[in-house]
Steps between C-alpha positions, in 0.01 A plus 500: 500500500377193688175508304691513172714199601190306612321578176803393296528172691128432456526567125806274473316227693200526268724425201706239683214285634359394159852433376570273797168324450603414143832347610506119475468317830814336633520121486702350784509164318667658197733702720616187684531300178721764339714577806839341552490222762588617847690301761290393797664444839490135606359595840212696347155387615177662373284675755211304645141580415548568129178590316330211321277464199232231480453328165189293424433290192141565387503300176614501136746795487354697788706548814403735781779700663424656839758758600612616846321831437165325449494524120346202319614432142358239257687392187343414160166586655178399325276487807456124469757419768426673827645442847361705788451873459520687171849608392604863505713458187451264208735438208376348174629343180303489177601155369151360560203538731619323821776761529303825490160662532375809323235535772676450835322574825470878526614485862853406388686834501802408284461301175829467309495369143804328349405631156415831340208580270700740279754248371778641716664305785315521830696686765432416864718671759302577813557508872180390672516492880819308593546338157668617180343332194653501153474298180714360220304452178503176300333391174192277469374266231195601301172320559177485302341841489828692490572711196692324224872560495809353658480191718590698813361819650798705609494611866154346543571354845712583804717348765409677825750563778406589857762652731399486865660428840842469339373225267485504121205287385445428129196355321587382147139512383376311195846491344519396133866532406857484624641806671803678358773690681299823494212330684729361768663842540159662553390231745812526716535292814208286618464326835168332417374416152163359388548278194244349255587131453219372273753440221245565224267798530776737609837367381693174498613348826860515376462871427347596835754279681787689334347829615456367855863389516628834374286702741619275784255643752515367855136386480322365190120474509346293217165604352292431188593138546207291374627141454874571487685247721710693749778247449532616138548861608740408783705281266543788255599769749765275654631392833590852611131543599346341809132409520278589796146355498252668734149394595358853524428758232688782678841571643679795653843620391743770606827614350690330782314169465579438131634145454879473455452283190248580222179320592180412313211533745198289409180621669190286529290548189784600264 
């Protein structure tokens, strides 16, 4: 009898395991964004020693994210902007060459594209080490060499979101258009957001400023800046955002250390 029960359980497990593997990963950022606000006792104090991530600006639209578990992630990775050791995970956008590479270093174990080759939206939903990585697809403008057709390639790029150490970190990528309610719903809550502020090659400064204000992340990290005066960006996003200029290219952040007022952190080289 015991053997029959064991065999039945093993057979059930064989069918159950693939089914579980196909289930979508859970996003804590979306769960918190959709949950009703909870009251927090006034006397509550977060525990000391909260895990931190380290964020380093490498250049253009590439930030390196080093997680408490030792994972190293690089955003919009082309290989041209390198800081220290090779990343373990790279995300890419197809807008143009500084944002991707079709021939990344073979020692990088995880290469995540923000586009799909079959015309369908790319789907990224992976837990790698201590980080859950997902994407929200956006459209991109056509460039020379693209097939003739509409002005925009639907779902040709992605916003990437990294959930680690209780933080929700978003990278808007080479964004070419305003986001609608469905985009914001898929993004959910962000604590840190990386925003292109060139005002030309991606989208207008007014447009990206509106997105920044609506996301209202605790930390805003400009990128893809070129010659854009920071005062222009700060003027558009309004007085509800502080500005924090730092001499280094890296900083560390934990969930408990998020600034009480939304803050634009300017790292050396941005």
